[in-house]
C-alpha positions as CSV (number, residue, x, y, z in Angstrom):
1,M,14.7,114.4,57.1
2,Q,15.2,116.5,59.7
3,F,15.0,119.1,56.7
4,I,11.5,117.7,55.3
5,K,9.9,117.9,58.6
6,K,10.4,121.9,58.9
7,Q,9.5,122.6,55.5
8,I,5.8,120.3,56.5
9,S,5.7,122.3,59.6
10,R,5.7,125.7,58.2
11,V,3.3,124.9,55.3
12,K,0.9,123.9,58.1
13,N,1.5,127.1,60.4
14,F,1.1,129.1,57.2
15,L,-2.6,127.1,56.5
16,L,-3.5,127.8,59.8
17,F,-2.9,131.5,59.5
18,L,-5.0,131.8,56.2
19,A,-8.0,129.6,57.9
20,F,-7.7,132.3,61.0
21,L,-7.6,135.4,58.1
22,F,-10.9,133.6,56.6
23,L,-12.4,133.5,60.0
24,V,-11.5,137.1,61.2
25,A,-13.2,138.5,57.7
26,C,-16.4,136.5,58.2
27,N,-16.9,137.5,61.9
28,Q,-16.3,141.1,60.4
29,K,-18.8,140.6,57.4
30,E,-21.3,139.2,59.8
31,D,-20.8,142.0,62.0
32,N,-21.2,144.5,59.4
33,D,-23.3,143.3,56.3
34,S,-23.7,146.6,55.1
35,V,-20.2,147.2,54.2
36,V,-19.7,147.9,50.8
37,M,-16.9,147.9,48.2
38,T,-16.0,150.5,46.2
39,P,-13.3,151.6,43.7
40,W,-11.8,153.9,46.5
41,G,-12.1,151.4,49.3
42,T,-15.3,150.5,51.9
43,V,-18.1,152.6,52.8
44,D,-21.0,151.5,55.0
45,E,-23.9,150.8,52.6
46,A,-26.6,153.0,54.9
47,S,-24.5,156.2,54.2
48,A,-24.4,155.3,50.6
49,D,-27.7,155.5,49.6
50,T,-27.6,158.8,51.2
51,M,-23.9,160.2,50.4
52,E,-25.6,162.7,47.5
53,H,-28.4,164.0,49.4
54,Y,-28.1,167.2,50.0
55,S,-29.3,170.0,52.6
56,L,-30.3,173.3,51.5
57,E,-27.3,174.6,53.7
58,E,-25.2,172.1,51.7
59,I,-26.4,173.1,48.4
60,L,-25.8,176.5,49.0
61,Q,-22.0,175.5,50.7
62,S,-21.6,173.6,47.2
63,G,-22.3,176.8,45.2
64,Q,-24.8,174.5,42.6
65,L,-28.0,173.6,42.4
66,R,-28.6,170.3,40.5
67,V,-31.7,170.3,38.5
68,L,-33.6,167.8,36.1
69,S,-35.4,168.7,33.2
70,I,-36.5,167.2,29.9
71,S,-37.1,168.9,26.2
72,G,-39.5,170.8,25.3
73,E,-40.4,174.6,24.6
74,E,-42.0,175.1,27.9
75,T,-39.0,173.4,29.9
76,Y,-35.6,173.0,28.3
77,F,-33.8,173.6,25.0
78,T,-31.2,175.3,23.2
79,Y,-31.7,178.7,21.2
80,N,-29.7,180.8,18.9
81,K,-26.8,179.6,21.3
82,S,-28.6,180.3,24.6
83,T,-30.8,177.9,26.5
84,L,-34.4,178.9,27.3
85,G,-37.5,177.2,28.5
86,H,-39.8,178.5,31.0
87,H,-39.1,176.3,33.6
88,Y,-35.4,176.5,32.7
89,L,-36.0,179.9,32.9
90,L,-37.7,180.0,36.4
91,G,-34.8,177.5,37.9
92,E,-32.6,180.1,36.7
93,K,-34.2,183.1,38.9
94,L,-34.5,180.5,42.0
95,A,-30.4,179.5,41.2
96,S,-30.2,183.3,41.4
97,E,-32.2,184.0,44.5
98,L,-30.4,181.4,46.6
99,G,-27.1,182.7,44.7
100,V,-25.8,179.0,43.3
101,E,-24.9,178.5,39.8
102,L,-27.4,176.4,37.9
103,K,-26.7,172.9,36.9
104,V,-29.3,171.1,34.1
105,E,-29.2,167.3,33.5
106,E,-31.7,166.3,30.8
107,C,-33.6,163.7,31.2
108,S,-35.5,161.5,28.5
109,D,-38.9,161.1,30.5
110,T,-40.7,161.7,34.3
111,T,-39.7,158.3,35.3
112,E,-35.9,158.8,34.3
113,M,-36.1,162.3,36.1
114,V,-37.9,161.0,39.2
115,T,-35.1,157.6,39.7
116,K,-32.5,159.9,39.2
117,L,-34.0,162.1,41.9
118,R,-34.3,159.6,44.3
119,N,-30.8,158.2,43.4
120,G,-29.8,161.4,45.0
121,E,-27.8,162.6,41.5
122,A,-30.1,166.2,41.9
123,D,-31.9,168.4,44.1
124,L,-34.4,169.1,42.1
125,I,-37.4,168.4,39.4
126,I,-37.5,172.0,37.3
127,V,-40.8,170.2,35.5
128,P,-43.9,170.1,36.7
129,V,-44.5,166.8,37.7
130,S,-48.7,165.3,38.0
131,K,-48.9,164.6,42.0
132,D,-50.1,161.0,40.6
133,V,-46.4,159.7,39.5
134,A,-45.9,156.0,41.3
135,G,-44.3,157.0,44.1
136,N,-45.4,160.0,45.1
137,D,-45.7,159.5,48.7
138,S,-41.8,159.9,48.3
139,L,-41.5,163.0,46.9
140,I,-42.4,166.6,48.3
141,F,-44.1,169.1,45.5
142,C,-43.5,172.9,45.1
143,G,-43.3,175.8,43.3
144,P,-45.5,176.3,40.1
145,D,-48.6,174.5,39.6
146,V,-49.2,173.9,36.6
147,D,-52.8,171.7,35.6
148,D,-52.0,170.0,39.0
149,A,-48.4,169.2,38.7
150,Q,-45.6,170.8,39.9
151,W,-42.0,170.5,40.6
152,A,-40.6,168.4,42.8
153,V,-38.0,167.4,45.4
154,M,-37.1,164.0,47.9
155,E,-38.9,164.1,51.6
156,Y,-35.6,164.7,53.0
157,S,-35.7,167.9,51.2
158,K,-38.1,169.8,52.8
159,E,-36.2,172.8,53.6
160,L,-35.6,172.8,49.9
161,A,-39.0,173.1,49.3
162,E,-40.0,175.4,52.0
163,R,-37.6,178.2,50.7
164,I,-38.9,177.3,47.0
165,D,-42.4,178.1,48.0
166,E,-41.4,181.3,50.0
167,W,-39.8,182.5,46.9
168,Y,-42.2,181.5,44.0
169,V,-45.0,183.8,43.1
170,P,-47.5,183.0,40.5
171,D,-46.8,186.1,38.6
172,M,-43.3,184.8,37.8
173,L,-44.5,182.1,35.7
174,S,-46.3,184.7,33.1
175,E,-42.9,186.9,33.7
176,V,-40.9,184.1,31.8
177,I,-43.1,182.9,29.1
178,E,-43.5,186.8,28.2
179,K,-39.8,187.2,28.2
180,Q,-39.1,184.1,26.7
181,T,-41.7,185.0,23.6
182,F,-39.7,188.3,23.5
183,I,-36.3,186.7,23.3
184,E,-37.9,184.2,20.2
185,S,-39.4,187.6,18.6
186,M,-36.6,189.8,18.8
187,G,-33.7,187.2,18.5
188,G,-32.3,188.3,21.2
189,V,-29.9,191.2,20.0
190,Q,-29.3,194.4,21.3
191,C,-27.4,196.1,17.8
192,H,-27.3,199.4,16.1
193,E,-28.9,198.7,12.3
194,Y,-26.0,199.7,9.7
195,A,-26.7,198.8,6.3
196,P,-26.8,195.8,4.8
197,F,-24.4,197.3,1.2
198,L,-21.9,201.0,2.3
199,D,-21.6,201.4,-1.1
200,R,-23.4,198.7,-3.8
201,K,-21.3,201.0,-6.8
202,S,-17.7,200.3,-5.5
203,G,-18.9,196.9,-4.3
204,T,-17.8,198.1,-0.8
205,I,-20.3,195.7,1.7
206,S,-18.9,197.4,5.0
207,E,-15.8,198.9,6.6
208,W,-14.8,195.9,8.1
209,D,-14.3,194.1,4.2
210,D,-10.7,194.1,5.0
211,L,-11.0,191.6,7.8
212,F,-13.7,189.5,5.9
213,K,-11.0,189.0,3.2
214,T,-8.0,188.1,5.3
215,Y,-9.6,185.9,7.4
216,A,-11.6,184.0,4.5
217,Q,-8.8,181.9,3.9
218,I,-9.3,180.5,7.7
219,A,-12.3,179.9,7.3
220,S,-11.7,178.2,3.6
221,T,-15.0,180.3,2.1
222,D,-15.7,183.1,0.5
223,W,-15.2,186.7,2.2
224,R,-18.3,187.7,1.2
225,L,-19.9,184.6,2.9
226,L,-18.5,185.8,6.1
227,A,-19.9,189.3,5.5
228,A,-23.2,187.8,4.7
229,I,-23.0,186.0,8.3
230,C,-21.8,188.8,10.0
231,Y,-24.8,191.3,8.4
232,Q,-27.3,188.7,10.1
233,E,-25.5,188.2,13.5
234,S,-24.9,191.9,14.3
235,C,-25.9,194.3,11.4
236,F,-22.5,195.2,11.1
237,D,-22.5,196.5,14.7
238,P,-19.2,195.4,16.2
239,K,-20.6,196.4,20.4
240,A,-23.7,194.1,19.7
241,R,-24.9,191.4,22.7
242,S,-27.7,188.9,22.6
243,W,-29.3,188.9,26.2
244,A,-27.7,185.6,26.4
245,G,-24.2,186.8,26.2
246,A,-22.9,186.5,22.4
247,C,-20.6,189.2,21.8
248,G,-19.7,191.5,18.8
249,L,-19.7,191.4,14.8
250,M,-19.9,187.5,14.5
251,Q,-21.7,187.3,18.1
252,I,-18.9,184.9,19.6
253,M,-20.3,183.2,23.1
254,P,-17.5,183.3,25.5
255,A,-17.6,179.7,25.7
256,T,-16.6,179.4,22.2
257,A,-14.4,182.2,22.3
258,E,-12.1,180.3,24.7
259,T,-12.1,177.6,22.3
260,V,-11.0,178.7,19.4
261,G,-8.4,180.9,21.7
262,L,-10.0,184.3,22.0
263,P,-9.2,185.9,25.2
264,I,-12.2,187.4,26.6
265,E,-10.9,191.1,26.7
266,K,-10.9,190.8,23.1
267,I,-14.5,189.5,22.5
268,F,-15.7,193.0,21.2
269,D,-12.5,193.9,18.5
270,P,-13.6,193.2,15.1
271,K,-10.4,191.4,13.8
272,S,-10.1,189.1,17.1
273,N,-14.0,188.5,16.8
274,I,-13.9,188.3,13.3
275,E,-10.9,185.4,13.3
276,A,-12.8,183.6,15.8
277,A,-15.6,183.5,13.9
278,A,-13.4,181.9,11.0
279,K,-12.2,179.8,13.0
280,V,-15.6,177.9,14.3
281,V,-16.9,178.1,10.1
282,N,-13.3,176.2,9.6
283,Q,-14.5,174.1,12.7
284,L,-17.9,173.1,11.3
285,T,-17.1,172.2,7.4
286,M,-14.0,170.2,8.5
287,L,-17.4,168.3,10.8
288,Y,-19.3,167.6,8.3
289,R,-16.6,166.5,4.8
290,D,-19.6,163.6,5.4
291,V,-21.3,165.8,3.0
292,P,-20.3,165.3,-0.6
293,D,-21.6,169.0,-2.3
294,N,-19.9,171.4,-1.0
295,E,-22.6,173.8,-1.4
296,E,-24.6,171.6,0.2
297,R,-22.3,171.5,3.0
298,M,-22.1,175.2,3.3
299,N,-25.5,175.1,3.7
300,F,-24.8,172.1,7.6
301,V,-22.2,174.9,7.7
302,L,-24.4,177.8,8.5
303,A,-27.8,176.2,10.1
304,S,-24.8,175.0,12.9
305,Y,-23.0,178.6,13.2
306,N,-26.9,179.5,14.1
307,G,-28.6,176.3,15.7
308,G,-25.4,173.9,17.1
309,P,-24.3,171.7,15.1
310,G,-26.4,168.9,17.5
311,H,-30.0,169.7,16.2
312,V,-28.3,169.8,12.5
313,R,-27.2,166.3,13.1
314,D,-30.5,165.1,15.0
315,A,-32.4,166.2,11.7
316,M,-29.9,164.1,9.3
317,A,-30.7,161.0,11.9
318,L,-33.9,161.9,11.5
319,T,-34.3,162.2,7.4
320,E,-32.5,159.3,7.2
321,K,-35.0,156.8,9.2
322,Y,-37.9,158.6,7.1
323,G,-36.2,158.2,4.2
324,G,-34.5,160.9,2.9
325,D,-31.2,162.2,1.5
326,Q,-29.4,163.3,5.0
327,Y,-26.5,164.8,2.8
328,T,-29.3,167.0,0.8
329,W,-30.1,170.4,3.2
330,A,-34.1,170.5,1.3
331,D,-34.6,167.0,2.7
332,V,-33.3,167.7,6.4
333,S,-34.2,171.6,6.9
334,E,-37.8,169.6,6.6
335,Y,-37.0,167.6,9.6
336,I,-35.4,170.7,11.1
337,L,-38.9,172.6,11.4
338,K,-40.1,168.9,13.0
339,L,-37.9,169.0,16.1
340,S,-40.3,171.3,17.4
341,Q,-43.1,168.5,17.6
342,P,-43.0,166.1,20.4
343,M,-43.2,163.0,17.9
344,Y,-39.6,164.1,16.3
345,Y,-38.2,165.6,19.4
346,R,-39.0,162.5,21.6
347,D,-37.7,159.9,18.8
348,A,-34.7,157.8,20.4
349,V,-32.4,159.2,17.2
350,V,-32.7,162.6,18.7
351,K,-29.8,163.2,21.1
352,F,-29.9,166.9,21.4
353,G,-34.1,167.2,21.8
354,Y,-36.1,170.2,21.4
355,M,-35.3,172.5,18.7
356,R,-37.5,175.9,17.6
357,G,-36.2,175.3,14.0
358,T,-38.3,178.2,12.3
359,E,-35.1,180.2,13.0
360,T,-32.1,178.1,11.9
361,H,-34.6,177.1,8.7
362,D,-34.8,180.7,8.2
363,Y,-31.2,181.7,9.0
364,V,-30.0,179.5,6.2
365,D,-31.8,180.9,3.9
366,K,-31.6,184.9,4.0
367,V,-27.6,184.2,4.9
368,R,-27.7,182.5,1.1
369,A,-29.8,185.0,-0.1
370,R,-27.6,187.7,1.3
371,Y,-24.4,186.2,0.4
372,E,-25.9,185.9,-3.6
373,D,-26.4,189.6,-3.3
374,Y,-23.0,190.1,-2.3
375,A,-21.0,188.2,-4.2
376,G,-23.3,189.1,-7.6
377,V,-22.8,186.1,-8.8
378,V,-24.4,182.6,-9.5
379,L,-24.1,179.9,-7.0
380,S,-22.6,176.8,-8.4
381,D,-20.6,174.4,-7.9
382,G,-17.5,175.4,-5.7
383,S,-19.0,178.5,-5.1
384,F,-18.1,178.1,-1.6
385,G,-16.4,175.5,1.5
386,V,-13.7,173.3,1.4
387,N,-13.6,170.6,-1.4
388,E,-13.5,166.8,-0.9
389,T,-9.8,166.8,-0.2
390,G,-10.0,169.4,2.2
391,G,-8.9,172.3,0.3
392,Y,-10.0,175.6,0.0
393,A,-12.7,175.8,-2.8
394,G,-12.6,179.3,-4.1
395,V,-15.7,181.0,-5.8
396,S,-17.3,181.4,-8.7
397,T,-16.7,184.6,-10.2
398,K,-19.6,184.8,-13.3
399,P,-21.7,187.9,-13.3
400,T,-24.6,188.0,-13.3
401,R,-27.4,191.1,-13.9
402,R,-29.8,191.4,-10.6
403,A,-31.5,194.7,-12.0
404,G,-34.7,196.1,-9.5
405,K,-33.6,194.1,-7.1
406,Q,-34.6,195.9,-3.7
407,N,-32.2,195.8,-1.0
408,K,-34.5,194.7,2.4
409,Y,-33.7,191.9,4.4
410,Q,-35.1,191.0,7.5
411,I,-32.7,190.2,10.7
């Protein structure tokens, strides 16, 4: 009996202890209603609201300027393995002036940009925002003025806005517009132009033919297609370089080199450069295994090599949405061109935004035409690319005559 009384006493004491803890917790909550639970502990709600709001000094210390943009020719888009847009180029100039890296997040519209800015997810909007935007009393407008719309920062970033206004002069916008026009017209590649055929009689395309033949097996394609890509990219100049940093015979970007195991110090080496390109072609070919026809698949590979697979997949999604065949290049190429129109690049199925599609559309045509000339064959099923099981499809060797046709192509 005595044992039972002791156990009851222990239970009562334990319950009293729990009640005490509960009262203490309630008192703490009343004393500090702003405590917020997070995955890493508790923070004060007031500090949580401003924990991502960086001052100009903190931006400089972080080494990064976080900016928001939307897709468009004047704002932000990818082109020929690089990024353009008038205001993006201005943002790069600003980041360089501040000595920091530019980090861009693409948004769908002005509302999303303003919301993210208010939430402290960025430091600056580098798209001209109308001064009539909802809640503009919490924004400070600065930088380029386009039809009474400017870049925007939050009101607590007054120091950053002042720095931007001190830095920016109206001529800067016309300068970046001129720069972008030049890049788009020239393709942005600096190279010596070599003949597209070294010796037509002997069938020698270039001095790099042995390398094309060696690495064509990695690419699972005809070596002459690699040669056609190479001429379109660099005119067979191993020292070719684009303004955006693409390097060598096959115009490999440093970031791409890293993904295929090409050391940056070897990026201009012809052997290493062609090997890297062959790996990229193979990866892209595998990416389009859902395209059943070998020849059609290579069109998608070429388009992706030039314009990026994201934009090509966007065009495929639009093709399907509007009733076309997303696995036929003739249908998809129509939407590659339409991705320069807001109606299409702002469509819900589009994930990668604006694209200057004429470049990619023409790139596929030119590489295919040059390949046909190099191969001296009528393109037929199995001419190049992998087959349905992922194996090497080989090439057609049926000869054809192309009498009297001059070998002149635009680059």
